[in-house]
N, C-alpha and C positions, 0 to 999 in steps of 0.2 A: 519507567525505564527510559533512559536517554542513551542513544547510541553515541559513545564517546570517541570511537576510533574513526568515525567518518566526520569530515569537516563540512557540515551542513548547518547553516544557521537556523533554518525554519524546519522544526520537527513538530508534527501534529499527531498526538496519540488518539487512537479511536478504534472502532470496531468495523469490520467488513460488513457493509449493508447489502451489497449485491455484487455478484460476479457474472459477467456476460462472457462466456467462453467462446473462443474462436479456434480454428485449426492451428494457427500460429501465434496469435496474440489474444489477450483477454483484457477486458475492461473491469477494473476493480473500483467500486465506490466505497469510500471509507467515511463513516459518520464520526465527526469530531464535535467538540463543544462549539466550534466556530462555523460549522456547516459541513457540507459534503466536499470531500477532496476525491477527485477521480484520477486514477493512474492507468495507463496502458502498459502492460508488461507481457512478456512471453508466457504462453500457456505452460511451457515447461517449468518456468519459475513458479507459477501458481501451484503446480503439482509438487515441485521440490520443497516449497515452503509449507505445503499441506494447507493452503488457505481455504477457508470455507466461510460461509455467512456466519457472523458472530465471532470470528477470530479477532483477538486483540493484536493490533499492529501499530507501527509508527510510520506515518507518511513523511518521507524526507523530500523536501521541496528544494530544488536547486535550479534556478534560472528557468530553463525550458523543460525540465523533467520532474516527475514525481516518482520516487522509489518507494518500495514497501519493504519493511522488516517485520517479521512475526515476533511477537512478544511471548 
């Protein structure tokens, strides 16, 4: 799957390897064929996306941030 509605050049498909939850923000490690991509997103987003270890996601890399989309 490729996210077409978002104008982001670098998209890395992978699986969530680890989630380090915090009260406000959480750290998400995504294992891709090119290595681990880490994103810091709100814990609310983790809950709304229902992310868990093993979830298939796309890491969307844009300049200074990495976004996560659940597949």
